[in-house]
N, C-alpha and C positions, 0 to 999 in steps of 0.2 A: 170566242166568247169571253173567257177569263183573261184578264190582263195583269194580274198580280194580286198580292195581298194588300188590302187597304189598312185593316187594323185587326188586332187580336184583343178580345175582352177578357179581363181578369177580375175576379171577385176576391176581395181580401177581407180579412177579419179585423185588423187594426189599421185603419186608413192612414193615420200619420206615420206609422212605422213603415208601411208598404210604400207610401209616397216617397219617403226619404230613401228607401232602398232603391227604387227605380230611378230617382233623380240624382241623389247624392252619390250613390255607389255605382250604379250602372250608367249614369250620365244622360238619361233621357231628359228632354226639355218639356216643360209644361206649355201646352198650346191653349188650354182652357180648363177651368175648374169650376164646378158648380155643386152647391149643396141643394138637394131636392127635398124640401121639407115634407112633402106629401109621402115620400118613401123613406124618410129619415136616412137618406143615402147621399154619398158623394159620388160624383162622376168626374174623373180627371182624364183629359186627353193628353197623352204623352207622345213625343215624336222621337224617332230614331234618325240618325244622320241621313239615311237614304230615303226618308219620307214616309216610311212605314210608321203606323201609329199603334200605340197600346191604349186601351181604355181601361182605367182602373176604377172599379166600383167598390163601394162598401154597402152591404145589406145586413141589417141586424139579424142575427140568428141564422145566417146561412150555414149549412152543414159543411164540415171539412171535406175536401176532395180526397177520395181514396187514391193513394199513389202506390202503396205496397200492400198486398200484391197488386200488380198492375190491373187496371180496370179497362173496360171498353171505352172508346171515345178518344179524345185528343190525348196523346201520350206525353208530349213535352213541347216546349217552345225553344227553338235553336236560334242563337244569334251568331252572325258571321263576324269574325275578327281577323285582322291581319297578323297579329303577333300573339299567339296563345300564351306563351310564357309570361309576357308582360301583363296580359289580362288576368291571368291566374294570380300573379303577384299582387295586383291591385285589389282583387277580391279578398285574398288572404290578409292583406294589410288592413282591410276594413272589417276583419273578423268573420268573413264568410267561409264556411267549410267547403272545400272543393275536392272532388274525387281525383284520383290519380289520372294523369293524361294517358289516353289510349290512342291507338291508330286504327282507323277504319280499314278493315282488310280488303274492301272493294275499291276504295278511292285512294288509299295510302295517305289520307288527310288525318291530322291530329285533332282530337276533341276531348272534352271533359264535361262533367255535369256538376251542378250545384243546385241549391234550392232557394226560392224566395222566402220571405218570412212566414208564409203559410204552407211551406212544403211543396209548392208547385215546382216540378222538375224543370230546370232550365239547362240549356246546353250552350257551350261555346265551341264553335266549329271553325278551325283555322282554314282560311281560303287563300292566303297569300302564297305565292310560289317561293 
């Protein structure tokens, strides 16, 4: 039945800041961008190199997502990377705070967390051997 993830939708507070974060810092490419006047909202379709898409929305007055303490629902969004140290260095060079690198005790893979401009928890998970 399921064949993979097509897209993940993200609601942001400050559209220009979040768009710059996902494109300029994380390297997503813009597939389509629309301002929807009836909703006073932007919708931006972003692509990752593997074809997975992110939908970036702005909605006026949307409440902040509770991240701490953790709430029920989607916990975080994890991105696959080949070279974790290089990815962390790029984020830190762009002024993004990154947690210390940890090792998954079940897979022995390295990973770390950081946040988008709205505090959405994002993970980098190293998959290269």
